[in-house]
Structure formats: C-alpha cells, structure tokens
N, C-alpha and C positions, 0 to 999 in steps of 0.2 A: 484588230483588237490586241491590246498589250498582253504578252504572255508572262509578265512579271507577277509575282505573288501579290496578294492584297496589301495595299498601302506601300508597296515597294515600287514606286513609279517614277522616282526622280532620276534624272540622268546627270552625270558629271557635266558641268557647264551650265546647269540651271541654278537652283537655289543652293545646292551644295557648294558651288564655287563661291557663293556670296558669304559663306561662313556666318549663317544666321544667328549663331550663338552670341554674337556681340550685342544682340538686342535685349537679351533676357535680364530680368531682375531676380528670378528664382531659378534654381537648378535642381533636377531630380538626383537623388542618391538612393542606392539600395541599402536597406536596413535589415537587421535581424532582431525581431522583437520576441519577448518571452511569452509563449503560448500559455493560456490559463491552465491547461491540463498539466503542463510541466510545473508551473508555479504551485499548484495545489497538491502535487504528489508528495506524501510524507517521506517516501524513499528516494525522492529526487530523481526519478526516472525522466529521461528525455523522450516523453511519450510521442511527441510529434515527429521526432527524428526517426524512431523505429517504425512508426506507422508509414512514413515515407518509403522505407525499404519494403515493408510488408505489402503495400499497395502495388508495388512493381513486381511482386512475386519473388523478391530476393529474401526468402525467409531466414537464411543463415545470417545475412547482414543485419536483419531486424533483430534476431535473437542476440547477436553479438553486441548490438547497441543497448539492448535491455540489460545484459549482464555486466555492462560497465558499471551499473549502479545496483543491481539486484540479482543475487545468484539463485533466486527461487521463482522464476516466472511461471512455472507450472503450478506451484503452490499458490502464489499470489493471484493467479488467474482464477482461483477458486475461493479464496478466503478474504481477499482484500475487499474493503467496502467501497472501493473506487470513487473516492472523493474527486478524482480528476474529472469524472463524468458530470458531476454536479456543477463544475466550472466551465465545461465545454461550451464554446460560443455557438456551436451548431444547435444546442438546445434552444436558442432563441429563434432559430429558423424553422426547425421541425422537432427533431429529437437529438439528444447528445449522441456522439459516436460511442459505440460499444467497445471502448478501449480495453476494458478488463477481459471481455470475451476474446478479443484478438490476442491479448497477451497469453491467455490460456492456450489458445491454438498454437502459438509459437512455442510455448513451453513444452507442450505435449509432442509437437513435431520434432523438437530438439531431442527429446528422450527417445522417440521412435528412431531417429537417425543416428543416435549415439554421439552427438556432438559433445566435445569436451572443451574445457577452459584452456586458454593459452597459458602455459607455464612461464614464469619469469626467466629471463636470460641468465641472470646471475643472482646469487644470494648476498645479503648484506652482513651476515654473521650475527645479527641481533636476534635475541630470543624474546618472544612475547607470550605471556600466560593469559589465557582466556578462561574466566570462571563462569561456567554456564553454557550449555550447548543448545540454547534456545535461539530464536530468530536474531536477537541482537548480537549474541556471542558468535554465532556461526557467520553472520554477515561481517563482523569485524575480522574474524579469522580468515575468511575468504579474501577480503580486500588486502589485509596485511600479507597474506601468502603471495598474492599477485604482485605485491611490491617487493618481494624477495626476502621477507623476514621468515624466520623459523617460528612456527606457531604450535603451541600445545594447548588443547582445550580439555578442561577437567569438568566432568559432569557427574552429579550425585545420583542421577536416575540410571535405570538399566538400559535406556535407549536415548539417543539424541533427538532433538527437536523441540524440547521444552514444551511450552503451552500449545505449539502447533500439533504436538502429539497427545499431550495429556489434558488439553483444554478444548480442543476442537474435535467434534465427533467425526467418525469415519464417513458418515453420509455427506459431509461437507468436504473432507480432505482424505481421500484414500491413502492408506499408509504406504503402499508401494510407490506412489508418486513422491511422497515426502522422503522415503528412504533413498530413492534413486537420485534425487537432487542433493541430498546430504552426501551420498557416496561420491558424487562428482566433485564436491568440495575437497573431499579427502584425497582425491587424485592429485591435488596440487601439493601434497606433502603435509597437509594439516593432520596432526595427531589428535585423536579424540579418545580420552580415557574415561570409560563409563564406570558407573558405580564407584566413583572416586570423589566423594564429597570433600570440599575444602573446608576445614574447620579452623585453621590458623593461617591466615593469608601471609603474614610476615614470614612464617616458617617455610611456606611453599615457595615464596619468592627467593628466599635465601638458599634453600636446598636445590632449587632448580636453576639457579643462576640466571634468573630472568631479568631482562633490561627494562621491561615495562609490563603493565598489567591492564587488562580491560575486564571490568566487572559487568556481566550480563545476566545476573541471576533473576529469574522471572518471579512474578507474584504468584507463588504456588501455595501459600497458606490462606485458608479461609478466614475472612474477617469475623471476629467474634461478635456475637450479638446475643443479648439476653431475651429469651422467650420463656414465659412461665410454662412449665411442663411437669407433668406427673412422672413418677419413676418409671412407669411402663411405656412412656411415649417413645416412639422410634424416630429420633431426630438425627439427621445426617447433614453433612455440608456438601455443596455442589462440587467443589474441587475434588473431594474424595470419590464422589460418585463417578465423575467423568474419568478420573485417573484409574479407577477400578475397571473401567471398560477396556483398558489395555491389557488386563490380566486374563487368566484362563477362566476365572469364576466371575460371573456377572453379579452386580450388586443386588442384594435382597431388598426390594422396594415394596413388594406387595402389589395388589391390584389398584388400590386407591392411593394415589400419590399427590401430595400437595407441595408445590414449589413456591417458596416465599421469596419474591424479588421480581424486578422488572427489567433487568439487563439482559444482554445477549447470552450470558452464562445461564441465567434462569431459563431462557427459551431453549437453549441447547439441552439442558437437563430434562425439560418437559418433553421435548421431541424424542430424546433417547428413551425415556420411560415409556413413551407411546410405542416405540418399536420393541420394547421388552414385554408388551402385552398389557401395560397398565392403562388406567384412565386418569391422566394427569390433569390437575387444576392449578393454574398459576394465580397466586394471590399477590396483588400489588397495591400499595397504599395510595398511589396517585392515579391519575387518568391515563388512558392509553397514549394520548398524544404527548404526555410528559414522561413516558417510560424511556429509559436509556437504550433499550433494545431498538434495533433498526426496524422500521415499520414492515419491510418486506419479510423479515424473519418472523415477526408476529403473525403476519398474514399466512405464511406457509405453515406455521404451527397450528393455526385455527383450521386450515384446510385439512390437516392431518388428524384432527379430532381433539386437539388440546383445548380445554375450557379455560376461560379467563374471568377473573373476578377483580374488577378495578375498584378503586376507592375502598379498599378493604385492608384490614390488618389483623394478624393473628393475636388474639388476646390470651389464649391458653391452648396448650396441646396436651392431650391425654391418650391413653391406649384406645386406638380405634377411632378417634375423633378429634377435631379441633374446634375451638370456639372463635368465630370471626366477628370483629366489630366493624360496622360500616362507617366510612368516613364521608365528609362533605367539604365542599369548598365554600368559604365565606365570601362576602362581597369584595374582599381584597385578593381573592384567589388563594388564600391560605387554608391549609388542611385543618379540619376540626373534627373531633370525635363526636359521634351522634348519640352514643349510648344505646344504639340498636345492635343486637347480637343475633347471630344464627350459628347453628351447629352443623358441621360438615363431616361426613365419614372420611377417615384417613388412616391407612395402614402405615404410612411413613410421611415425615415432613422433611423436605430438603431445603436448607437455607442457602440462598444465592444472593448474599448481601455484599459481595465484593471480596477482593483478595488483597493480601499483604505479602511483602517480601521478607524473608528471613535474613537479617543483617548481623546476627550474632558473631559470625566468623570475622567481622571487621573490627571487633573490639581491640583496642590497643594500638591501632594504626595512628601514628602521630599526624596531626593536621587534618585528618579525615573527619568531616562533620556530617552527622546524621540528624535529620529533623522530620518529624511526622512520618516516620517509616520510609523515608527516602534519603538518598545520599546527595549532598550538595555538590554541584559541579559548576565550573565556569562555562563560558561560551564555547570553549574547545573541548568540553566533556572531561576535563581534568578535575579530579578532586583536590582537596587541600593538601594532599600528599603528592609531591612531584613524582611523576611516572606512573601513577595509578589513575586510570580513567574509568568512567562508568556510563552506562546508557540503558535504554529499554525501561522496563518496569521499575528499575532501581532509582531512577531520577525523577524529579517533579515533571510530569508531562501526562498527556493523555496516553492511554494504554491500548495498543493493538499491534498486530503483527507488522503492519506496514511501517508504523512509526518506529518500532524496534529495529527493523532492517535499516531504516534511514539513519538511526542513531549509530548503529554499528559501522556503517560506511563513513559517516562524518567523523566519528571517533578514530577510525583507522587512519584517516588522512592526518588527523592531529597527532596521533601516535607516531606515524612515520616521520613527520616533520620534527617532532620532539627528539626522536632517536637520532636524527641527522643534525641536531643542534640548530634547527631552523624554526621559523614561525610559519605555519600554514596560512596563506592568505587566500580567502575564497574570492572567486571572480565577482566583480561588481554586477549586480543584476541589471539586465537590459530593461528597456521600457516595455510595459505590458502590451500585448496584442489584443486590442479591444474589439468588440463586435462592431462598433461604429466605424472602424477603419475598413471593414470588409465590403467588397462589392458583391453582395449576395445574388445579384441577377445571374451570375455565371454558374451558380450551383443549383443543380436540378433537385427537385423533391425526392428524397430517398429515406423512407421511414426506417427507424432502427429495427434491426433483427432481434427477435426474442429467442433466447436460448431455450431449447426444449427441456422438459422435466419428466421424471419417471411418473408412471401412473400412480394414482393415490393408494392403491392396495399395496404395491411394493414399497411405497414410502412409509406406510404404517407398519409393515411387517418385516422389513429387511433394513440393513445398513448400507444397501447399495447407494451409490452416489446419486443425489437427487437432481442436481442441475447438470445437464449434459453440455458438451462442447459444440463448437461450430464446425461444419464441414469446411473443406478448403475453399469451395466456391463462396460460401457464406462469409468466411473470414476475409476473403479478398474484397467482397462487396462492402463489408463493414469498414475495412481499412480505407477504402476509397471514398468513404463518406467524410473523411477528415478534410477540413478546409485549409489546412496548413497556415493557420492564423499567424500573420506577421513575418512569414519566412517564404522566400521564393521557392516555387516548386517547378520552375521552368515550363510554364504553360505557354510561353511565347506571345502572350497578349501584348506586352510592351513592345516587343519586336515587330509585331504585326501592325500596331496602330500608330507607331511613330511616323509623323509626316516628313521627317528629315533624315531618315535612315541613320539616326544617331545611336541606335541600340546595336551592339555588336555581340553576337552569340560566341561563347567561348568553348562550346562543345558540351556533350552530355555530362552532367554532374558538376560542371564548372560555371554554370549560370551565365551572366552577362556583364558587360561593362558599357559605359556611356562615353561616346566621343563628344566631348563638350565643344569641340571646334564647330560642330554642326547643330548642336542642340540649342533651340531658341527658348527653352523653358516654358513651353506651352502648358505642361502638366497633364497632357492626355494620358501618358503612360501611368502616372500616379492614379489618375481617376479610374482607369480601366484595369488596374492591378486587382485581381480578385481577392488576394490575401492581405493587402495593405502592407506590402514589403517595399514600397517606394515612398520616400518623403520628398517634399519640395522644401528646400532650405534657401535662405537668403543668399544672394550672390556675394554679399559682403562677409559671410562667415568663412 
C-alpha cells in the first residue's frame, strides 16, 4: 500500500511529466474577498483577520489587529450593537459568530496583561487640535498620535469619554474599563485638557498654533419638545438624568417615573430609574416594533420590571400625574389620535426625545456650513473651511459609538494626508464573500454561545454589569466558529484534493501557490475550498 498522503499519489514520470496544464481552458487563482462582517462594521474593523489570530490562541496578535482600527475593544465589546453579526454568513448555516463577545474577551485580556499601543518612531512636527473627548475625538486623537502628530484634546466636561461616560449607564459600561482604555491612549503622548470648553474655535486655533482641527463634539443637549404641563409638574430631560448619575448626588426622580420616548436613551433612563428603586413606565407613541431602541434592550428592560405603554402620547403633565392619549394606526399605517384618555400617577416625567449638538462655538468660521444642527462635511470629513474636519454626532449620520469611532479613524487618515500635502486614497473594495461561495459541508454544527447575565435581583437593585464576558475556552470556541468567508485559512483542502500535485505549500502563514505547469484546470480545488477563496478564471485572461 502506498505510504503517500491522500491524493498525493503521482510519481515523476507519470502525468506530471506530461505537463497536463496545457489542456486547460480555466485556471484556479487564490483570491481575497471582503467578508460581510468587515463590510458591515462602522468602525472598519478587520473582524475576520483578528478572529483568525484569536482562534489560534494568539490573543495579542488578534488585539493588535483590532486596534489598527479601534482603540476601544473592551468598551466596544460591551456597547457596540454588533451589526457585523447581523451580516455574518454563518447566520445562514446555524447562528452568527459572536464577534462582539470575542472582541470583549480580547479587550479585557489586553487590559489584564497590560498591553500598550506601539508608539510612532518619529514625530511630524504638526499640531492637531481635537475638540471633544468622546468616541469620535478620542479615536481621531489615537490614530493621529500613532501617525506621529502632536495631539491636544480639549473637553468641556470634568472627565473624558463623552457619551460613553455621560450617556451609557454603568451597568452596560463599567467606568474602570472606559478609564483604562482612555489612559492607554494618553500614553501615546495625547494631551487631554478637561473642563476646558472651547468657546471660540478661531481663537483656539490661533493661540495654540494648530495646523489642523477635528471637531468631535457629541450630541449632549436634549432636544426640546413642548408638552403641556402645570407649574408643579416635575419634568426633566434624559440627558441630564444620565449625566447626573456620574456625580455624587443621584437624580431626584421619585417612585413613579414616566419616560417619554422609544429610543435606546429612553430605555437606559428607565432601567436606571429601576435601579434607583423607582417603578418606571415608558410611554411611546408608536408600536414596539417601530421603536428606535434595540429589541434586546427593550426585552432586558421588561425583564427588570420596566412597564411599557405603546401607541400612547402624553397629552398633559401635572403634579403627581400625567394624562395619556391612546393612539391608533389607520389602514395606511399612519398614527391617529383616538380621543381616548387615561390618567397615570407620576412623580416625574423624563423626556427622551433625542439629542442635539451645541454648535455656537463655530460661529464666525469662514466657509463652515451648518444645517439642521449638523456641520456639512465632504467625503473626507473636511468642512468648508480648509484644515477643519468634523465627525461623529456633529455631521449628518446615524449616531452611535461605533460610527463615531469609525469617523474619527477615517478623518484622521484624511487629516494626515492633508497635513502632508497629499490626497488620501482609500483602497478599492474587493468583491464580497457571499454565502453562496462557501462549501458549508466542511463546517460542523456549532451553536452560538450565549453570554451569561446577572441574576434579576442584582439587575434591579445594583449598577453591576449585566452582561458578563466569555471564558477563554468559550472565546476560543466562538472564534473558531468563524468560516473565514472568502479568505484562505490554510485548511489544506486544495493541497489534499489536487490530482496533479499542482498546489505548493509555502509554510505556515504564507498560504499556497499554484504550479500552472501541472494544473489542468479541473476545478476540484475551487469546488472543495470551504471558504470560497479560489476562483476559476478564463485561461485567456
């Protein structure tokens, strides 16, 4: 019996000597396609690349790959709404890969091990001002510092973090995690000046001799809305309530708290009130499925004892009570008032109807255009004033932490190019790695792991973190569920099934090459590639 490996049975002098490649009309080529998780990540993370390192147990390489794009993996592993997972091809096989859970594990592991960012070899001598120490500003500061620029961040609040600190409750993002990841950015030489509100941007630029500016001021002002209310009604805004939770004194909400709104901020306020001993009621004018809040957030709030009243609007607020009008959907799905009212007891009403950005400090900047509460920018995040860039909540876009971090990174690359007198040219996107290209026969069934949560009593009475992290064993399992869509992971299938020994291994991490002198273009390698990383192309190309 032959002692040679499977499918490696040909001897020199047989078909190899006949150079069978001369018969072919198609030839195989290795390709690198864009995984859907990468394409969907607002921060532009290379999810598949760092999962590849994680599944081999090389956690530091995985973390280093993450922080090429995002300096907050431990934070984002907690607060990101992981749109990458909604696009994951594995979701069509069984369940999507728990990318966010693995990112959190890597972020926490890096903090535990004390890993630091690599400092630039040399500085450029250019000075950049960042206005706002939120996710967009800190992301821009991080990337610019790694490019060798001198960065100064000015923040009006008493602590850095922006809406990560003042808009996300502690039960979702522990402050020690946020503080440690911010501190790591400062080790790159980034200066953060706190309680230093920028009131005149032109003067700040001139006095500080800055060569460029990035504006990353968050939406920290509650959107105004008129609700008929008596003089004795206790009406607050959600932003102020969440912000006050960072102080020494807790907000005075009373026992019966009505939260008006259906977004994530409304749910955060209601869950916060529950932990303060209140009986919160969320009132929203539309149905649950049309609420802006994520459904899992709503479900967690209901589990904790938050009541919901859908298709309802506040008609009047007075001392100790509110009057609610019921709404209905007509045949076209449009909201209509019903004229039916009910009275509900309420010690306080918290308005959670959206946030706005304070743009007054930008007045008088030539060329800078503001419209509908946002700053107009071009595709490179530059405003109409050369050298002034903006991102995050300040520009027209969806608003969340991941998007802001992505804006900061992309703007930093544009700023770096502008300071060098060059134009930043983004890489052309590769072809998408679709589910249809996968050979799923090779992937075993492996249900997604569910992250554990605190017991309901602690969730109702403390601000301890609700969602827990994965163990190392679980994180490894979850990372190994990745199917490496569209990119070779050196499974050796092509090497093993080639009948002509035309596939040549180049060594660990170096993948393969094809010896076209012996390849006859049969296509077996492409058919048996699990991840769809081999194309058959015309010999005439």
